C-alpha positions as a printed Julia matrix, in Angstrom:
139×3 Matrix{Float64}:
 159.7   77.32  113.06
 158.74  76.16  109.81
 155.45  76.72  108.49
 154.14  73.32  106.6
 150.86  72.92  105.04
 148.11  71.54  106.8
 145.54  68.65  105.9
 142.2   68.61  106.36
 139.62  65.87  105.48
 136.22  66.85  105.58
 132.34  65.4   104.97
 130.32  66.95  101.9
 126.81  65.94  100.36
 127.64  67.08   96.76
 131.01  66.75   94.82
 129.96  69.35   92.11
 128.7   71.97   94.23
 131.42  71.79   96.59
 133.78  72.24   93.41
 132.02  75.44   92.64
 131.89  76.81   95.85
 135.59  76.08   96.58
 137.17  77.2    93.26
 134.67  79.95   92.18
 133.89  81.63   95.85
 137.13  80.69   97.39
 139.83  80.51   94.57
 140.91  77.35   95.39
 142.61  75.07   92.84
 141.54  71.36   92.3
 144.16  68.9    93.05
 144.03  65.13   93.07
 140.42  63.7    92.74
 138.45  60.75   92.45
 134.76  59.05   92.29
 134.23  60.22   95.88
 136.51  62.78   96.91
 138.44  66.14   95.65
 141.43  67.7    97.06
 141.65  71.42   97.02
 144.52  73.67   97.98
 143.66  76.52  100.09
 146.58  79.1   100.08
 148.9   75.98  100.04
 146.91  73.68  102.38
 145.74  70.51  101.42
 141.6   70.04  101.99
 140.14  66.67  101.06
 136.32  66.92  100.34
 134.91  63.22  100.73
 131.45  62.17   99.73
 129.11  61.45  102.56
 125.56  60.58  102.92
 124.73  63.19  105.56
 126.36  66.01  107.83
 125.5   67.16  111.54
 126.12  70.81  111.88
 124.43  71.75  114.84
 126.67  72.34  117.81
 127.67  75.98  118.98
 129.87  77.42  121.67
 129.5   81.22  122.21
 132.31  83.69  121.6
 132.26  87.22  122.36
 128.51  87.27  122.11
 128.08  85.0   119.16
 127.18  81.51  118.32
 130.25  80.21  116.9
 129.33  76.88  115.03
 131.47  73.96  116.02
 133.04  72.28  114.23
 134.77  74.96  112.05
 138.02  75.34  110.15
 139.35  78.3   107.87
 142.47  80.58  107.69
 144.11  83.69  109.14
 144.86  85.92  106.48
 146.78  89.35  106.31
 144.38  92.54  107.12
 144.07  93.95  103.35
 143.47  89.98  102.41
 140.89  89.17  104.63
 138.98  92.77  103.52
 139.4   91.68   99.66
 137.52  88.29  100.92
 135.22  89.81  102.66
 134.08  91.95   99.9
 134.28  89.14   97.19
 132.05  87.23   99.54
 129.48  89.66  100.33
 129.2   90.15   96.16
 128.78  86.64   95.83
 124.83  85.5    95.41
 125.59  81.84   96.8
 127.1   83.22   99.83
 124.95  83.42  103.27
 126.84  83.86  106.44
 126.33  82.67  109.79
 128.23  85.54  111.12
 128.76  88.59  109.2
 132.3   90.03  108.38
 133.02  92.41  111.73
 135.93  92.69  114.43
 135.59  90.72  117.53
 137.28  91.11  120.82
 137.7   95.11  120.24
 140.15  96.57  122.14
 141.66  93.46  123.53
 144.97  91.64  122.82
 142.96  88.9   120.3
 141.16  91.64  118.48
 140.26  90.18  115.27
 138.36  90.79  112.23
 136.31  87.46  111.45
 133.51  85.93  109.3
 131.65  82.84  109.26
 130.23  81.1   106.57
 129.02  77.63  105.43
 129.88  75.31  102.27
 127.17  73.79  100.25
 127.47  70.88  102.51
 126.95  72.57  105.6
 130.42  72.97  106.7
 131.5   75.94  108.55
 134.52  78.13  107.65
 135.83  81.02  109.56
 138.13  83.62  107.82
 140.19  85.83  110.23
 142.77  88.51  110.57
 144.85  90.49  112.85
 146.15  93.53  112.44
 149.21  92.77  114.22
 149.6   88.81  113.29
 151.52  88.71  116.49
 148.47  88.45  118.48
 147.53  85.46  117.25
 148.14  83.47  120.34
 148.31  86.44  122.67
 146.01  86.3   125.83
């Protein structure tokens, strides 16, 4: 099966703070942009940040003992890349984790390294990794 890039449009309340976060903290490249939106290249995937007046981000679901924010989006990274990102995020002053980097589902088929944070508009992002990438959909 070929891997096509996904496209995700999401709301933000401050375009310049969003630009700084996605470029300087996450390392995205800026694509097209207009007065009320910016496209970012996140590892070959197209994220479109659209300016809105307000967000609602109060919903959570319990997963392996944690309150996971819903909705959220992110990437599944290679094991070493996840650890490098976690270190970079821990060192960034403007990053506050929703859920600190940790291993979830230890000893189970879905064992994974995961972390959650919010962008400047409050959108929740998850970055995760599997030591064995074939376990992404294992139950």
